C-alpha positions in Angstrom: 174.5 98.3 98.2 174.0 101.7 95.9 172.6 99.1 93.3 170.1 97.2 95.7 168.8 100.6 96.6 168.1 101.9 93.2 166.5 98.4 92.3 164.1 98.7 95.3 163.4 102.4 94.4 162.3 101.3 90.7 160.4 98.0 92.1 158.4 100.6 94.5 157.8 103.1 91.8 156.5 100.3 89.7 154.0 99.0 92.2 152.9 102.6 92.7 152.3 103.1 88.9 150.3 100.0 88.8 148.0 101.0 91.6 147.3 104.1 89.8 143.9 104.0 88.0 144.1 103.3 84.3 143.5 106.5 82.4 139.9 106.9 81.1 140.4 106.9 77.1 142.4 109.1 74.9 141.4 113.0 74.7 139.5 112.4 71.2 137.7 109.5 72.8 136.7 111.5 75.8 135.5 114.3 73.9 133.4 112.0 71.5 131.8 110.3 74.6 130.8 113.9 76.1 129.5 115.1 72.9 127.5 111.9 72.2 126.0 112.0 75.9 125.1 115.8 75.6 123.5 115.1 72.2 121.5 112.1 73.6 120.5 114.0 76.7 119.3 117.0 74.7 117.5 115.1 72.3 115.8 112.8 74.9 114.8 116.1 77.0 113.5 118.0 73.9 111.3 114.9 73.0 110.2 114.7 76.3 109.0 118.2 76.6 107.5 118.3 73.4 105.4 115.4 74.0 104.3 116.2 77.4 103.3 119.6 76.2 101.5 118.2 73.4 99.6 115.6 75.4 98.3 118.5 77.7 97.0 120.2 74.9 99.7 123.2 75.3 100.8 123.0 71.9 99.6 121.5 68.4 103.0 120.4 67.3 104.2 116.8 68.5 104.3 113.1 68.1 101.2 110.5 67.4 102.1 108.2 70.3 105.0 107.8 72.8 107.3 105.7 70.7 109.7 108.3 69.6 110.5 109.2 73.1 111.0 105.6 73.9 113.5 105.5 71.3 115.4 108.7 72.5 115.3 107.3 76.1 116.8 103.8 74.8 119.6 106.0 73.1 120.3 108.0 76.1 120.8 105.0 77.9 123.3 103.9 75.7 125.1 107.2 75.6 125.3 107.0 79.4 126.9 103.6 79.2 129.4 104.5 76.7 130.3 107.8 78.6 130.6 105.8 81.9 132.8 103.4 79.9 135.2 106.0 78.4 135.5 108.7 80.9 135.5 106.5 84.2 138.2 104.2 83.7 138.4 100.8 85.3 135.7 101.9 87.9 133.5 102.7 84.6 134.1 99.3 83.1 133.0 97.9 86.3 130.0 99.8 86.5 128.8 99.1 83.0 128.1 95.5 84.2 125.5 97.3 86.8 124.0 100.1 84.7 121.8 98.2 82.2 120.4 96.4 85.1 119.6 99.6 86.5 118.1 101.1 83.6 115.9 98.2 82.9 114.4 98.6 86.4 113.9 102.3 85.7 112.3 101.7 82.3 110.2 98.5 83.4 109.7 98.8 87.0 109.8 102.5 88.2 108.4 104.4 85.1 105.4 102.1 84.5 104.6 102.6 88.5 105.2 106.2 88.3 103.0 106.3 85.0 100.3 104.2 86.5 100.2 106.4 89.6 99.4 109.3 87.6 96.8 107.5 85.4 95.0 106.4 88.5 94.1 110.3 89.3 92.5 110.5 85.6 89.3 109.9 84.2 90.4 107.8 81.2 87.8 105.2 79.4 89.3 104.0 76.0 85.8 104.1 74.4 85.0 107.7 75.7 85.8 110.2 72.7 87.0 112.7 75.5 90.1 111.0 76.3 92.2 111.2 79.7 90.9 113.8 81.8 92.6 114.6 85.3 89.8 113.8 88.0 91.9 114.1 91.0 90.7 111.8 94.1 87.3 110.6 92.2 88.5 107.4 91.3 89.7 106.5 95.1 86.3 108.0 96.4 84.2 105.7 94.2 86.3 102.9 95.3 85.4 103.6 98.8 81.8 103.0 98.0 82.2 100.1 95.5 80.7 97.1 96.8 82.2 94.9 94.4 85.8 96.0 95.0 85.5 95.4 98.9 83.4 92.0 97.9 86.5 91.0 95.5 89.3 92.1 98.2 87.6 90.1 101.0 87.4 87.2 98.8 91.3 87.5 98.3 91.8 87.5 101.9 89.4 84.3 102.3 91.4 82.4 99.7 94.6 83.0 101.8 93.2 80.7 104.3 93.8 77.9 101.7 97.6 78.7 101.6 97.7 77.3 105.5 96.0 74.1 104.1 98.2 74.1 101.2 101.4 74.4 103.7 100.1 71.5 105.9 99.6 69.1 102.9 102.8 69.9 101.4 104.6 69.5 104.6 103.4 66.1 104.8 104.3 65.3 101.3 107.7 66.7 101.4 108.4 64.6 104.7 107.2 61.5 102.9 109.4 62.2 99.8 112.4 62.7 101.8 112.4 59.3 103.2 114.8 56.7 101.5 111.7 54.3 99.6 112.3 52.5 96.2 111.2 54.5 93.3 111.6 58.0 95.1 112.3 59.9 92.1 109.3 58.7 90.1 106.9 59.5 93.1 108.8 63.3 93.0 108.1 63.6 89.2 104.6 62.5 89.9 103.6 64.8 92.6 105.3 67.5 90.8 103.1 67.1 87.5 100.1 69.6 88.5 102.9 72.4 88.9 103.9 71.9 85.4 100.6 72.5 84.0 99.0 76.0 83.4 96.4 77.1 85.7 94.4 78.0 82.6 94.5 74.1 81.6 94.0 73.3 85.1 91.0 75.2 85.4 89.4 74.0 81.8 90.3 70.3 82.2 88.8 69.9 85.9 86.7 73.0 86.4 84.9 72.9 82.9 85.4 69.4 81.2 84.7 67.4 84.5 82.8 69.4 86.9 80.7 71.9 85.2 77.1 71.1 84.8 76.7 72.0 81.1 80.0 70.6 79.8 81.5 68.4 82.5 80.8 64.6 82.6 80.3 64.2 86.4 76.8 65.8 86.2 75.6 63.3 83.7 77.0 60.5 85.5 75.6 61.5 88.8 72.2 61.7 87.0 72.2 58.5 85.8 72.9 57.4 89.6 69.8 59.3 90.7 71.1 62.5 91.8 69.3 65.2 89.6 70.4 68.9 88.7 73.8 68.5 90.6 75.8 71.8 90.0 79.0 72.6 91.7 79.0 76.0 90.7 75.5 77.8 91.1 76.0 77.9 95.2 78.5 80.3 96.7 80.1 78.0 99.2 80.7 74.8 96.7 81.7 77.2 94.1 84.4 78.8 96.6 85.4 75.5 97.8 85.9 74.2 94.4 88.1 77.2 93.0 90.1 76.9 96.3 90.6 73.2 95.8 91.6 73.5 92.2 94.3 76.2 93.2 95.6 74.1 95.9 96.2 71.1 93.2 98.4 72.9 91.1 99.9 75.1 94.0 101.1 72.5 96.6 103.9 71.1 94.6 105.6 74.5 94.7 105.5 74.6 98.4 106.4 70.9 98.7 109.4 71.4 96.5 110.7 74.2 98.9 110.1 72.4 101.7 112.0 69.0 100.6 114.8 71.1 99.4 114.6 72.5 102.9 114.7 69.1 104.4 117.6 67.8 102.5 119.8 70.5 103.5 119.2 69.8 107.4 122.3 68.2 108.9 121.8 64.6 109.4 124.5 64.2 112.1 121.7 66.2 114.5 119.2 64.0 113.9 121.4 60.7 114.3 122.3 62.1 118.0 118.6 62.6 118.9 118.0 59.1 117.6 120.8 57.7 119.6 119.6 59.8 122.9 116.3 58.0 122.4 114.2 61.0 120.7 110.8 59.6 119.2 110.0 60.4 115.8 107.2 62.9 117.0 109.9 64.8 119.3 112.4 64.8 116.7 109.8 66.5 114.5 108.2 68.7 117.0 111.7 69.8 118.5 114.1 69.8 115.6 112.4 69.4 112.0 109.7 71.8 112.2 111.7 74.6 114.0 114.7 74.2 111.5 112.4 74.7 108.8 110.4 77.7 109.7 112.8 80.0 107.6 112.0 78.0 104.5 108.2 77.7 105.5 108.1 81.3 106.1 109.4 82.0 102.6 107.2 79.3 100.9 104.0 80.8 102.7 105.0 84.4 101.9 105.3 83.7 98.1 102.2 81.5 97.7 100.4 84.4 99.7 101.5 86.9 96.8 100.6 84.3 94.2 97.0 83.8 95.9 96.5 87.9 95.7 97.2 87.3 91.9 94.8 84.7 91.4 92.9 84.9 88.4 93.3 82.1 86.0 91.0 79.6 87.4 88.4 82.1 88.4 88.2 83.4 85.1 88.2 80.2 83.4 85.7 78.3 85.7 83.2 81.1 87.3 84.5 84.5 86.2 83.6 85.8 89.6 80.3 84.0 90.1 77.7 83.1 91.6 77.0 86.8 92.6 80.7 87.5 93.1 81.2 84.7 95.6 84.5 83.5 93.8 85.7 87.0 92.5 89.1 88.2 93.0 90.2 91.6 92.9 92.8 90.9 90.2 89.6 89.6 87.9 87.7 92.5 88.9 90.4 95.1 87.8 90.4 92.9 84.5 86.8 93.5 83.9 87.0 96.9 84.5 90.4 97.7 82.8 89.9 95.4 79.6 86.3 94.5 79.2 85.0 98.0 80.3 87.9 99.9 79.1 87.7 101.9 82.1 91.5 102.3 82.4 91.7 104.9 85.0 89.6 103.4 87.8 91.2 100.0 86.9 94.7 101.2 87.5 93.5 103.1 90.7 92.2 100.0 92.2 95.8 98.4 90.8 97.6 100.9 93.0 95.6 100.3 96.1 96.0 96.7 95.5 99.9 97.1 95.4 99.9 98.9 98.5 97.7 96.3 100.5 99.9 93.4 99.0 103.0 95.4 100.5 101.6 96.0 103.5 100.3 92.6 104.4 103.8 90.9 103.4 105.5 93.4 105.4 103.5 92.6 108.4 103.8 89.1 108.0 107.7 89.6 107.5 108.0 91.7 110.7 105.8 89.8 113.0 106.2 86.0 112.2 110.0 86.6 111.1 110.7 87.7 114.4 109.3 84.8 116.0 111.0 82.6 113.7 114.3 84.3 114.7 113.9 83.7 118.3 113.1 79.9 117.7 115.7 79.4 115.3 
């Protein structure tokens, strides 16, 4: 009896020891980790302060560019990872799997966004000798009175109409490809081919090599048939419809794939039961297929809307915003201001405003339409 009690006591003690956190490295290792973290933190902070003071003109000593600060930041990130791994024991080992992703997000998302916000309050033209100068809200005041900015933003919202047309066509194609017919896989590959092409290639092959009045083959062919001086890009409406059609040609397969995946994930037993109950194909689609696919449809439409806001490839290759700004997009206008005219400050300010517009639009769609989707489903 006494032996059993001793054994149980030792077993409980062993389990308690196993549940205790593992020691966080040796004393020497912990001291080295703390010293490395302190040294890296001091080096990063010192380089950052010196470069900021040098860029602001407060001191004459500094680096020629921000590369040393970036290197010191990278060393600091590594020192933080090592310190967490050594000092935090098992929790630190688990945290190390997450820390690099957080650090990459800070370096490539949060910092560029914050830096871009600062640049939007400056007058920075790369071709000017004065360099970057703080100008407060001047860029935003200029934006309010910039007709080209509002025209491009309005065109972006007009291009969103094409997303609804793309969705309808893609839904029909997804329903057809979901049927069990001969050569189903071949048809799926054929319909996916436009999505495999680059939008720049699509713009050049269709917009330039085929439809352009100067370089294309359609205009000379129409001239031989008696239709003289036919041009698809000299008038605003034909040019706008042409850009929208080319954009839809390579974008529809993206929506189609999402909807097809949603169709194949639907429970077949429910549709078989509806068929046995005598429901017609239209009733099945109206009351079951379409409502069940609403979450996938919302995702596809929102993603395509975001891509449509960023539309620049086909526009730049085919019309570059013409004629008279009829096909211009805000992304293309930002590119012209920032890259071609080297007006970085104003282009960055427009980018920040555009980001806010896209976020508000997507949030509004998700809140309003998403609520109705949840009610239906």
